[in-house]
C-alpha positions in Angstrom: 84.7 155.5 165.9 84.3 152.2 164.1 80.8 151.4 162.8 80.1 147.6 162.5 77.0 148.1 160.4 78.9 149.7 157.5 79.7 147.4 154.6 83.0 147.9 152.8 83.0 148.7 149.1 85.1 146.3 146.9 87.1 148.1 144.2 87.8 145.7 141.4 89.0 148.2 138.8 92.7 147.6 139.4 92.1 143.9 139.1 90.3 144.2 135.8 93.1 146.4 134.5 95.8 143.9 135.4 93.8 141.1 133.8 93.2 143.0 130.6 97.0 143.7 130.3 97.8 140.0 130.9 95.2 139.0 128.3 96.6 141.3 125.7 100.1 140.0 126.3 98.9 136.5 126.0 97.1 137.3 122.7 100.3 138.9 121.3 102.6 136.1 122.3 100.5 133.0 121.4 100.8 133.3 117.6 104.6 133.6 117.9 105.0 130.3 119.9 106.4 127.5 117.7 105.6 124.0 118.6 108.3 121.6 117.6 107.6 117.9 117.8 110.2 115.3 117.1 108.6 112.7 114.8 110.5 109.6 113.8 108.9 108.0 110.8 108.8 104.2 110.6 111.1 102.4 108.2 109.4 101.5 104.9 109.7 98.2 103.2 111.6 98.2 99.9 109.8 95.2 98.5 107.6 97.2 96.2 109.2 98.9 93.2 107.5 101.7 91.4 108.0 101.9 87.7 108.7 105.3 86.3 105.8 106.6 84.3 106.9 107.4 80.8 106.0 110.9 79.5 105.0 111.9 76.0 106.6 114.9 74.4 104.8 116.4 71.4 106.9 118.9 69.4 105.3 121.2 66.8 107.5 123.2 64.4 106.6 126.4 62.6 105.3 124.5 59.6 102.8 122.6 61.7 104.6 119.3 61.5 104.1 117.3 64.6 106.7 115.0 66.1 106.4 112.5 68.9 109.6 110.7 69.6 110.8 109.7 66.1 107.3 109.7 64.5 106.1 112.5 62.3 102.4 113.3 62.0 100.4 115.5 59.7 98.5 118.4 61.4 95.1 117.6 59.9 95.3 113.8 60.6 96.8 114.3 64.1 93.7 113.5 66.2 93.2 110.0 64.7 96.9 109.2 64.6 97.4 110.4 68.2 94.5 108.2 69.5 96.1 105.2 67.9 99.6 106.2 69.2 98.3 106.8 72.7 96.7 103.4 73.2 100.0 102.0 74.5 100.4 104.7 77.2 98.6 105.1 80.5 96.2 108.0 80.7 98.0 109.2 83.8 101.2 109.7 81.8 102.3 113.3 81.6 102.1 114.9 78.2 104.3 117.9 77.3 103.5 120.1 74.3 106.5 122.0 72.9 105.3 124.4 70.2 107.0 127.0 68.1 106.2 130.5 69.2 105.3 131.5 65.6 102.3 129.1 65.5 98.9 130.5 65.8 97.1 130.2 69.1 94.3 128.1 67.6 96.9 125.5 66.3 98.3 125.0 69.7 94.8 124.7 71.3 93.9 122.2 68.5 96.7 119.9 69.7 95.8 120.5 73.4 92.2 119.6 72.7 93.2 116.5 70.8 95.4 115.3 73.7 92.6 116.0 76.3 90.0 114.2 74.1 92.3 111.2 74.0 91.8 111.0 77.8 95.1 112.3 79.1 94.8 114.1 82.4 98.3 115.7 82.9 98.9 118.0 79.9 101.4 120.8 80.1 102.6 123.5 77.6 106.4 124.0 77.7 107.9 127.4 77.5 111.5 128.7 77.7 110.9 130.6 80.9 
């Protein structure tokens, strides 16, 4: 016989299992989705011209002679001479230091320190690699 006073039990375990499987699938697939948007950039005006910044290349040979372009500088007097030389250049100009591999580390760091003290921000050491 059927009893109208009896309340049915609701079994939600299969529902939770299915939801967990769907959630794990979603979590695995979401990082792999690639969103591609087509962006068309506006046309720029060509009225402004940018001047190319000139770079400074400092070359140092094994005898500690320092060359910048066609000028030759003495190693001991280099800081004063470089400050005078660098006045006609922007402090944002890149400076490249090309030093002989037989020089002592302290000699190369002396030149690097001189260039930094002159106010240049972009200083690089050039290697063959």
